N, C-alpha and C positions, 0 to 999 in steps of 0.2 A: 602318282597325281591325286588319287581319293584321299591319301592319309594327307596331303597338306590342305585340301579342301576341309575334310574333318577336322583338324587341327584350326583351320581358321576360323571355322563357324565354332568350334568350343570357345576360342578367344573372344569371338564376338558376343557369345552369348554370356559370358563371364563376364563382361564390360557393361552388357545390358544389365544384369543384376546387380552390380556394383554401382551404377548410375541409379538405377530405381531405388536403391536401398537408402542412397545419398538424398533421393527427394523426399523418401517417407520420413527420414531423419529430420530433415527442414522444416516439416509439416506438424512433427511431433509437437505434443505441447510441452512447455517447460515446467518446472517447479515453482510454484508462487514466491513472491518477493517476501524475505525472512520479516521484514519491518518496514514502514512506509514513512520516510522521512518528508517534510516540506518546509515550507518557509519563504522570506524573502522580506523585501520592503514593501509595506503597505502604505498607499496614499490616504489620505481622509476617507473614509468610508468603503475602502478596499477591503478584500477578503481575499485569503487564501486557504485551502485544505491538501490534506493527503490524498493518496490514491484510498479507494474503498480495497478494505481488507477482511477475507473473512475468518470470522473467530468461531470456533466449535465449543468452547468453554470457558474462555477468558481473555480481557482486552486490558491495555492499558494505555491511557493518551495520557500526552504530557507536551507542555509547549511554554515558551519564555517570549518576552517583548520588552523592546528599550523604549526609552523617553516616556509617554505618558500611558504606556501599557496597550493591552486589548481586550478583546473580549473572546473567549474561548467557548466553543461549544462540540461536543461528542454526539454523532449521529449512529443509529443502528438501521438497516433499512430505510435509511432517508428521514428517520425520525428522532427529534431531540431526546436524548436521555440524560445528557447532563449539559448545564450551562453555568459558568461563572456568574457570579451575582451581577447586577445591575452595574455600569460602569466600567472601570477596566482594572486589569491586575498584570504584574510584571511577569508572574508565573504563574503555573497550575500543574495537578497532576491528577487523575481518576482511573482509578481501577474497577474493573467488574469481574469478580471472580466465583466460580461455581464453589468453591471451597468456601468462600465467605458469604454465600448465599447473596451476593451481589449481581450476580450475571445473570441480565435481561434474557437471555436466549442466544442462540446459534444464529448467525447471521453477518450482513456486510457493515463493518465499522468505519467509520471516518472522522477524523478530527477536522475543525477550521478556527481559524484566528480571524476577527473583524476589526478594523480600525474605525471607532466611534469617534476618534479626536480630531482634531483641526490643523495636526500637524503628521507628517511621516513618524513610523514605527518600523523596526525590523523585529519580524518573529521567526521563532524556530518551532516547530511541531515533529512529534514522532508518535507513530502508532504502532504497538505490538500487540500479537496475537499468540494464544495458546502457549506451544513450547517457548516461544520467545520473551514472555512475560517474565520476570524473574522476580 
């Protein structure tokens, strides 16, 4: 009878360990997103942005816009580091690389598009950082 209790205790202990391990796995952080896309249809005055993404040594932002275009901005830690000229454009790309001497430093980068026009425009945005920049 005691061997049955011991066996039942071992099974219960194993089940508890497995359940606890599963809970820890659910709480563990996941790998960072490889790139951050964004976009959509912007109404007049509307703005959309990619998610912020960490860059340690390089970053690239790019975007396109239909119709009358959009104004694109790249931010590092919430501060503008690049903006397309006044007015609008149908596309842009900006690279910041330590190997070129153009990387302003490690931080959180983000790409945004704003529609200053009186008609809707559709935009696509892409932010890649570090090893994802080719």
